[in-house]
C-alpha positions as CSV (number, residue, x, y, z in Angstrom):
1,M,268.8,228.4,77.4
2,T,267.8,231.4,75.2
3,V,264.2,232.5,74.8
4,L,263.6,233.9,71.4
5,Y,260.6,236.3,71.0
6,L,258.9,237.0,67.6
7,H,256.5,240.0,67.6
8,G,253.3,240.3,65.7
9,K,252.4,242.8,63.0
10,G,253.3,246.3,64.0
11,G,255.1,244.9,67.1
12,D,258.7,245.5,68.3
13,P,261.4,243.0,69.3
14,A,261.9,245.1,72.4
15,E,258.6,243.6,73.7
16,C,260.8,240.7,74.7
17,A,261.7,242.6,77.9
18,H,258.2,241.8,79.3
19,Y,259.1,238.1,79.3
20,S,262.5,238.3,81.0
21,P,261.2,238.0,84.6
22,L,259.3,234.8,83.6
23,F,262.5,233.0,82.6
24,P,265.0,233.6,85.4
25,G,268.5,232.6,84.5
26,C,267.7,232.6,80.7
27,A,268.7,235.1,78.0
28,V,265.5,236.6,76.4
29,T,266.0,238.2,73.1
30,G,263.7,239.6,70.4
31,L,264.3,239.0,66.7
32,D,263.9,242.1,64.5
33,Y,262.9,240.2,61.4
34,R,262.1,242.3,58.3
35,G,260.3,239.9,56.0
36,H,256.6,240.4,55.4
37,T,256.0,237.0,53.8
38,P,256.3,233.5,55.3
39,W,259.1,232.7,52.8
40,E,261.1,235.8,53.7
41,A,260.5,235.9,57.4
42,G,260.8,232.2,57.7
43,K,264.4,232.3,56.4
44,E,265.3,235.0,58.9
45,I,263.8,233.0,61.8
46,R,265.5,229.8,60.8
47,A,268.9,231.5,60.5
48,A,268.5,233.1,63.9
49,V,267.5,229.8,65.6
50,K,270.3,228.0,63.7
51,A,272.8,230.5,64.9
52,L,271.7,230.1,68.6
53,R,271.9,226.3,68.2
54,G,275.4,226.7,66.7
55,E,276.4,228.5,69.9
56,G,275.3,225.5,71.9
57,E,272.1,227.2,73.1
58,R,268.8,225.4,73.8
59,V,266.0,227.5,72.4
60,C,262.5,228.3,73.7
61,L,260.2,230.2,71.3
62,I,257.6,232.8,72.2
63,A,255.7,234.0,69.1
64,N,252.9,236.4,68.8
65,S,250.2,236.4,66.0
66,I,251.8,236.6,62.6
67,G,255.2,235.9,64.2
68,A,253.9,232.4,65.1
69,F,252.6,231.9,61.6
70,F,256.1,232.8,60.2
71,S,257.8,230.5,62.7
72,M,255.7,227.6,61.5
73,H,257.1,228.1,58.0
74,A,260.7,228.3,59.2
75,G,261.4,224.6,59.4
76,I,262.6,224.9,63.1
77,D,260.4,222.2,64.7
78,D,263.3,220.0,65.6
79,M,265.6,222.9,66.6
80,I,263.5,224.3,69.5
81,E,262.6,222.7,72.8
82,R,259.2,224.2,73.2
83,A,257.1,227.1,72.0
84,Y,254.5,229.5,73.4
85,F,252.2,230.8,70.8
86,I,250.0,233.9,71.7
87,S,247.0,234.3,69.3
88,P,248.8,232.5,66.5
89,V,247.5,232.9,63.0
90,V,246.7,229.3,62.1
91,D,244.2,229.7,59.2
92,M,245.9,232.3,56.9
93,E,243.9,231.1,53.9
94,G,240.6,231.7,55.7
95,L,241.9,235.1,56.9
96,I,242.9,236.1,53.4
97,C,239.6,234.9,51.8
98,G,237.7,236.8,54.5
99,M,239.6,240.0,53.6
100,M,238.9,239.4,49.9
101,K,235.2,239.1,50.6
102,A,235.2,242.2,52.8
103,A,237.0,244.2,50.0
104,G,234.8,242.7,47.3
105,V,237.7,241.1,45.5
106,S,237.3,237.9,43.5
107,E,240.1,235.3,43.0
108,D,240.1,236.0,39.3
109,E,240.6,239.7,39.9
110,L,243.4,239.1,42.4
111,Q,245.1,236.6,40.1
112,R,244.9,239.1,37.2
113,K,246.2,242.1,39.2
114,G,248.7,240.2,41.4
115,E,248.2,242.7,44.3
116,I,245.3,244.8,45.4
117,E,245.2,247.5,48.1
118,T,242.1,247.2,50.3
119,P,240.2,250.2,51.8
120,F,241.1,248.9,55.3
121,G,244.9,249.2,54.8
122,E,245.8,245.6,53.9
123,T,247.4,244.5,50.6
124,L,246.0,241.3,49.1
125,S,248.6,239.2,47.2
126,W,247.9,236.4,44.8
127,D,251.5,235.0,45.4
128,Y,250.8,235.0,49.1
129,L,247.5,233.2,48.8
130,C,249.1,230.6,46.4
131,F,252.0,230.0,48.9
132,V,249.6,229.4,51.8
133,R,247.6,226.9,49.8
134,A,250.7,225.1,48.6
135,H,252.4,225.0,52.0
136,P,249.9,223.9,54.7
137,I,251.2,224.3,58.2
138,R,253.1,221.3,59.6
139,W,254.3,221.8,63.2
140,S,255.5,219.2,65.6
141,A,257.4,221.1,68.4
142,P,255.9,220.9,71.9
143,T,253.6,223.9,72.0
144,E,251.4,225.9,74.4
145,I,248.7,228.1,72.7
146,L,247.0,231.1,74.3
147,Y,243.8,232.2,72.6
148,G,241.4,235.0,73.4
149,G,237.7,234.3,73.3
150,R,237.2,237.6,71.5
151,D,239.9,237.1,68.9
152,A,238.5,238.7,65.7
153,L,241.1,237.1,63.4
154,T,240.9,233.4,64.1
155,P,237.6,231.5,64.9
156,Y,237.8,229.2,67.9
157,E,237.0,226.2,65.8
158,A,240.0,226.8,63.6
159,M,242.3,227.2,66.7
160,A,240.9,224.1,68.4
161,A,241.3,222.1,65.2
162,F,244.9,223.3,64.9
163,A,245.7,222.4,68.5
164,E,244.3,218.9,68.1
165,K,246.1,218.4,64.8
166,T,249.5,219.4,66.2
167,G,249.1,218.1,69.7
168,A,249.4,221.6,71.2
169,R,247.9,222.5,74.6
170,L,245.2,225.2,74.1
171,T,244.4,227.7,76.8
172,V,241.4,230.1,76.3
173,M,240.9,233.4,78.1
174,E,237.3,234.1,77.4
175,D,237.7,237.8,77.8
176,G,241.0,237.9,75.9
177,E,241.4,239.6,72.5
178,H,243.8,238.9,69.7
179,W,246.1,241.5,71.2
180,F,246.7,240.7,74.9
181,H,247.4,244.2,76.2
182,T,245.3,245.1,79.2
183,E,246.6,244.6,82.8
184,T,244.2,241.7,83.3
185,Q,245.1,240.1,80.0
186,L,248.8,240.4,80.6
187,H,248.5,238.9,84.0
188,F,246.6,236.0,82.5
189,L,249.4,235.6,79.9
190,D,252.1,235.7,82.5
191,Q,250.4,233.0,84.6
192,W,249.9,230.9,81.5
193,I,253.6,230.9,80.8
194,I,254.6,230.3,84.5
195,K,252.2,227.3,84.5
196,G,253.7,226.1,81.2
197,E,257.2,226.3,82.5
198,T,256.3,224.5,85.8
199,R,254.7,221.8,83.8
200,Y,257.7,221.4,81.5
201,A,260.1,221.3,84.5
202,N,258.0,218.6,86.1
203,Q,258.0,216.5,82.9
204,N,261.7,217.0,82.3
205,P,263.4,216.9,85.8
């Protein structure tokens, strides 16, 4: 089996090395996708998973933040055995609208200009917003979700609703953040994956 890792914004595919000890006997690789939109990155992710499947590999997915969002627009539900989503972005429309409000940008203005740079370094895109609205997330692969109680990007209510809708198992670390990076947070993350793998092995002897 190959474990495919998808990093979040500003991340690095080399982060996959952290997960190698958690999947003994498996190849763990990070995808250096270059797309910044779900339609671009989604194609890259699908091609990578398809190539692995073509080599006869079973695929487990680990995806972080925006990497999880992109994977859910890649059409790979039936091509992977299971997924581990860490702080997945599951309400992109809400996130974009929140940024628009913070930047004082109206929908009419965004539609008229197409793209607008915000004071906090994000680029708002009318095409991106329209895509998100026209392509609601549909996801059916067996999935474990790890969510930090102090996640500033996705409200708990949105994450819980997504988990219920997709049948994913939701685990909450109350002191966790969107970015799991402290020693305590990473230990919690590792134990979450170990428990998930044990559960999967027991269900699929």
